[in-house]
C-alpha positions as CSV (number, residue, x, y, z in Angstrom):
1,M,59.3,93.3,86.0
2,N,58.6,89.7,85.5
3,I,60.1,88.3,82.3
4,N,59.4,84.8,81.3
5,G,58.3,83.9,84.8
6,R,61.3,85.4,86.7
7,N,61.4,88.8,88.5
8,T,64.3,90.7,87.0
9,L,65.5,94.1,85.9
10,A,64.5,94.6,82.3
11,C,67.7,96.6,81.7
12,I,69.9,93.6,82.4
13,C,67.7,90.8,81.2
14,K,69.2,89.3,78.0
15,I,66.8,88.0,75.5
16,E,68.4,85.6,73.0
17,D,68.0,86.2,69.3
18,G,65.6,83.7,67.8
19,A,64.1,82.9,71.2
20,K,60.5,81.9,71.5
21,A,58.0,84.6,72.4
22,T,59.0,86.6,75.5
23,K,56.4,87.0,78.2
24,I,56.6,90.3,80.1
25,Y,54.4,91.1,83.1
26,P,54.5,93.6,85.9
27,L,55.9,92.5,89.3
28,P,53.6,89.9,90.8
29,H,51.3,90.5,93.7
30,M,51.5,94.3,93.4
31,Y,48.8,96.7,92.3
32,V,49.4,97.9,88.8
33,V,49.2,101.7,88.2
34,K,49.4,101.4,84.4
35,D,50.7,98.9,81.9
36,L,53.8,97.4,83.6
37,V,54.2,100.0,86.3
38,P,53.5,98.6,89.8
39,D,52.4,100.7,92.8
40,M,55.5,100.8,94.9
41,N,54.0,102.9,97.8
42,L,53.7,100.0,100.3
43,F,57.1,98.7,99.5
44,Y,58.7,102.1,100.1
45,E,56.7,102.7,103.3
46,Q,58.0,99.4,104.6
47,Y,61.6,100.4,103.6
48,K,61.2,103.7,105.4
49,S,59.7,102.0,108.5
50,V,63.1,100.3,109.2
51,Q,64.7,103.7,109.3
52,P,67.5,102.9,106.9
53,W,70.0,105.6,107.9
54,L,72.8,105.9,110.4
55,Q,71.6,106.7,113.9
56,K,73.7,108.1,116.7
57,K,72.8,108.6,120.3
58,D,74.8,111.8,120.8
59,N,73.5,115.0,119.4
60,V,76.4,115.7,117.0
61,K,75.2,117.6,114.0
62,L,75.4,115.3,110.9
63,G,78.2,116.2,108.7
64,D,80.3,117.8,111.5
65,K,82.5,114.8,112.1
66,Q,83.4,111.7,110.2
67,N,82.0,108.3,111.3
68,L,85.1,106.2,110.6
69,Q,84.9,102.5,110.3
70,S,87.6,99.8,110.2
71,I,88.2,97.9,107.0
72,K,87.1,94.7,108.7
73,D,83.8,96.3,109.9
74,R,83.2,97.8,106.5
75,K,83.7,94.5,104.8
76,K,80.8,93.0,106.8
77,L,78.5,95.4,104.8
78,D,79.5,94.1,101.4
79,G,76.5,92.8,99.5
80,L,74.1,94.7,101.8
81,Y,74.3,98.3,100.6
82,E,74.0,97.6,96.8
83,C,70.2,97.1,96.9
84,I,68.5,99.4,94.4
85,L,65.0,98.9,95.8
86,C,63.6,97.2,92.7
87,A,61.3,95.0,94.7
88,C,62.2,91.9,92.7
89,C,63.1,89.9,95.9
90,S,60.0,90.9,97.9
91,T,57.6,90.3,95.1
92,S,59.0,86.8,94.5
93,C,58.5,85.9,98.1
94,P,55.4,83.8,99.0
95,S,55.5,85.0,102.6
96,Y,55.3,88.6,101.3
97,W,52.4,87.7,99.0
98,W,50.4,86.3,101.9
99,N,51.2,89.1,104.4
100,S,52.4,92.1,102.5
101,K,50.7,94.6,104.8
102,E,52.4,93.2,107.9
103,Y,55.5,91.2,106.9
104,L,58.3,93.5,105.8
105,G,59.7,91.3,103.1
106,P,63.3,90.5,102.1
107,A,64.3,94.0,101.0
108,A,63.3,95.8,104.2
109,L,64.7,93.0,106.4
110,M,68.0,93.1,104.6
111,Q,68.2,96.8,105.2
112,T,67.4,96.3,108.8
113,Y,70.3,93.8,109.1
114,R,72.6,96.1,107.2
115,W,72.1,98.8,109.9
116,V,72.1,96.4,112.8
117,I,75.6,95.1,111.9
118,D,77.0,98.6,111.0
119,S,79.6,99.3,113.7
120,R,78.9,103.1,113.4
121,D,75.2,102.8,114.2
122,E,74.1,103.2,117.8
123,N,70.4,102.2,117.5
124,T,70.7,98.4,117.3
125,E,68.4,97.6,120.2
126,E,65.6,99.9,119.1
127,R,65.9,98.5,115.5
128,L,65.5,95.0,116.8
129,K,62.6,95.9,119.2
130,R,60.6,97.2,116.2
131,L,60.7,93.8,114.7
132,Q,59.3,92.0,117.7
133,D,55.8,91.1,116.7
134,P,54.3,88.0,115.1
135,F,54.4,89.4,111.5
136,T,57.1,92.0,110.8
137,M,59.9,89.5,110.7
138,Y,58.7,86.2,111.9
139,R,56.6,85.4,108.8
140,C,59.8,84.6,106.9
141,H,59.8,80.9,106.1
142,T,63.2,81.0,104.4
143,I,61.7,79.8,101.1
144,M,64.6,81.4,99.2
145,N,62.5,81.8,96.1
């Protein structure tokens, strides 16, 4: 939700004792289902569209063998797999506000990157091809809001 003008998780947002009135709003630029609950359907559809799962070219049944990774390769993923899909980053991004139906937004793009650099994934080319249109990725203006 948006607390005092900043998108944040309410469960970790500290409100000081004796602070002036706290303003709490739903996430900006999302339809509101009820009260402070935003409609997350478009956000989750965009997340799903980047196919955020390990993809292999061979037909090995998942779970039959381990997909080992070096410590160095695993370290590249630090900071990329911790996303909890709260939509705080996407809903604070002006590029997402202007083109939310076409531009994937920071959360989905970060997940794409997470799988593109994963040494175990074998679908990098296809993942990158799906981003090749004027809106999906290229509406990012690195605003860093």
